C-alpha positions as CSV (number, residue, x, y, z in Angstrom):
1,M,-51.1,-35.0,-22.0
2,E,-49.0,-38.1,-22.2
3,L,-46.0,-38.2,-19.8
4,P,-43.4,-40.7,-18.5
5,E,-44.9,-42.8,-15.8
6,K,-43.2,-41.4,-12.8
7,L,-43.9,-37.7,-13.8
8,A,-47.5,-38.6,-14.6
9,E,-47.9,-40.0,-11.0
10,L,-46.3,-36.9,-9.5
11,V,-48.6,-34.6,-11.6
12,N,-51.5,-36.7,-10.3
13,D,-50.3,-35.9,-6.7
14,F,-50.1,-32.3,-7.4
15,K,-53.6,-32.2,-8.7
16,L,-54.8,-33.6,-5.4
17,V,-53.4,-30.2,-3.8
18,S,-55.8,-27.4,-4.2
19,D,-54.1,-25.1,-1.5
20,K,-51.7,-22.8,-3.1
21,N,-49.4,-22.6,0.0
22,E,-49.3,-26.4,0.2
23,R,-48.3,-26.6,-3.4
24,M,-45.6,-24.0,-2.9
25,D,-44.3,-26.2,0.1
26,M,-44.1,-29.3,-2.2
27,L,-42.1,-27.3,-4.8
28,I,-39.8,-26.0,-2.2
29,F,-39.3,-29.6,-1.0
30,Y,-38.2,-30.5,-4.5
31,A,-35.9,-27.3,-4.7
32,E,-34.2,-28.4,-1.5
33,D,-33.6,-31.9,-3.2
34,F,-31.9,-30.2,-6.2
35,E,-28.5,-31.8,-6.9
36,E,-26.1,-29.7,-9.0
37,V,-24.3,-31.3,-12.1
38,P,-21.4,-33.5,-10.9
39,Q,-17.9,-32.2,-11.7
40,E,-17.1,-35.3,-13.9
41,I,-19.9,-34.1,-16.3
42,A,-19.3,-30.2,-16.3
43,T,-17.5,-27.5,-14.5
44,R,-17.9,-23.7,-14.5
45,P,-18.0,-21.7,-16.6
46,F,-20.6,-23.8,-18.2
47,P,-20.8,-23.8,-21.9
48,E,-23.5,-21.6,-23.6
49,D,-24.9,-24.5,-25.7
50,K,-26.0,-26.2,-22.5
51,R,-27.9,-23.0,-21.3
52,V,-31.7,-23.0,-21.2
53,P,-33.0,-20.2,-23.4
54,A,-35.3,-17.7,-21.7
55,C,-34.4,-19.0,-18.2
56,E,-33.9,-16.0,-15.8
57,S,-32.3,-18.5,-13.2
58,E,-29.5,-19.3,-15.7
59,A,-30.3,-23.1,-15.9
60,Y,-28.1,-25.5,-17.8
61,V,-29.0,-29.1,-18.9
62,W,-26.8,-32.2,-19.8
63,S,-27.8,-35.7,-20.7
64,E,-26.3,-39.2,-21.2
65,L,-27.7,-42.3,-22.7
66,Q,-26.9,-45.2,-20.4
67,D,-28.2,-48.7,-21.3
68,G,-31.1,-47.2,-23.3
69,K,-32.0,-44.8,-20.5
70,M,-31.7,-41.1,-20.2
71,K,-29.8,-39.5,-17.3
72,F,-30.2,-35.7,-16.9
73,Y,-28.0,-33.2,-15.0
74,F,-28.8,-29.7,-14.2
75,A,-27.2,-26.5,-12.9
76,V,-29.0,-23.4,-11.8
77,E,-26.8,-20.5,-11.3
78,N,-29.1,-18.2,-9.6
79,P,-29.2,-19.1,-5.9
80,Q,-32.7,-17.7,-5.7
81,G,-33.8,-19.9,-8.6
82,I,-36.1,-22.0,-6.5
83,S,-38.6,-22.7,-9.2
84,A,-35.9,-23.8,-11.8
85,K,-34.3,-25.9,-9.0
86,A,-37.6,-27.6,-8.3
87,M,-38.3,-28.3,-11.9
88,A,-35.0,-29.6,-12.5
89,A,-35.2,-31.8,-9.4
90,I,-38.6,-33.1,-10.4
91,L,-37.3,-33.8,-14.0
92,D,-34.2,-35.6,-12.6
93,E,-36.3,-37.7,-10.1
94,T,-39.1,-38.6,-12.6
95,V,-37.6,-38.5,-16.1
96,S,-34.1,-39.7,-15.6
97,G,-34.2,-43.5,-16.0
98,S,-36.8,-43.3,-18.8
99,S,-36.2,-44.3,-22.5
100,P,-35.6,-41.4,-25.0
101,E,-38.9,-42.4,-26.4
102,E,-40.7,-41.7,-23.1
103,V,-39.0,-38.5,-22.5
104,A,-39.7,-37.3,-26.0
105,K,-43.4,-37.3,-25.0
106,L,-42.9,-34.4,-22.6
107,S,-45.0,-31.5,-23.1
108,P,-43.9,-28.0,-21.7
109,D,-47.5,-27.8,-20.3
110,V,-46.5,-30.1,-17.5
111,V,-45.1,-26.9,-15.9
112,Y,-48.6,-25.5,-15.4
113,E,-49.7,-28.9,-13.9
114,L,-47.1,-28.6,-11.3
115,F,-46.8,-24.9,-10.6
116,G,-50.4,-23.8,-11.6
117,K,-51.6,-21.3,-14.1
118,N,-50.6,-18.1,-12.3
119,L,-47.0,-18.1,-13.3
120,S,-45.3,-14.8,-14.3
121,M,-44.5,-14.5,-18.0
122,G,-40.7,-14.7,-17.3
123,K,-41.0,-17.8,-15.0
124,S,-43.4,-19.4,-17.4
125,A,-41.0,-19.0,-20.3
126,G,-37.9,-20.2,-18.4
127,L,-39.7,-23.4,-16.9
128,T,-41.5,-24.4,-20.2
129,S,-38.0,-23.9,-22.0
130,L,-36.2,-26.0,-19.4
131,V,-38.7,-28.8,-20.2
132,S,-38.4,-28.3,-23.9
133,V,-34.6,-28.7,-23.6
134,V,-34.9,-31.9,-21.9
135,K,-37.4,-33.2,-24.5
136,G,-34.9,-31.9,-27.2
137,H,-32.1,-34.0,-25.7
138,A,-34.4,-37.1,-25.9
139,V,-35.3,-36.3,-29.5
140,K,-31.6,-35.9,-30.3
141,A,-30.9,-39.2,-28.5
142,I,-33.4,-41.0,-30.6
143,S,-32.1,-39.6,-33.9
144,E,-28.6,-40.5,-33.0
145,S,-29.4,-44.0,-32.1
146,S,-31.3,-44.6,-35.4
147,N,-28.3,-43.4,-37.6
C-alpha cells in the first residue's frame, strides 16, 4: 500500500505497537489533538454535500488547494466520535501539506493499519468512508487543475 510519506511513517509507528491498549491510547492522543473546522471555512449547520457517507459520528470534510498542496478541515458532530476524531486528526497531520497526487494514493485500508482488524462494521464503514472522501477531494483537485 502506497501512502503519503508522513502517513506511511505513522503507520510504521503503529505497526510497532502490538498491545491493543497501547494502540488505543495512541489513537485517543490523536483524538485529543482534533481541531474542528475553522469558522472561516464552514459554520453550522454544515452542508450535506460535505458529510461523510456511512459515518455514524457525522463527520464532514472540506479541502483547499494552497500552492499545490492540499489542506483538509474536518468536523465531527458526535462528541463521542473518538475514532472519527482520531482519524481526522491523523489525516490532517499527515496528509495536509501533501500534493493532490500524493493524497490520491490513499487507500481506505490504512484504517486497518491504524485501528487494527477488529473494528465493528459500522466503525469500519465510517472510517474507510472518511479516508475515501479525503482521497476523492484530491482526485477532484487533480482533475480541476488539468482542465
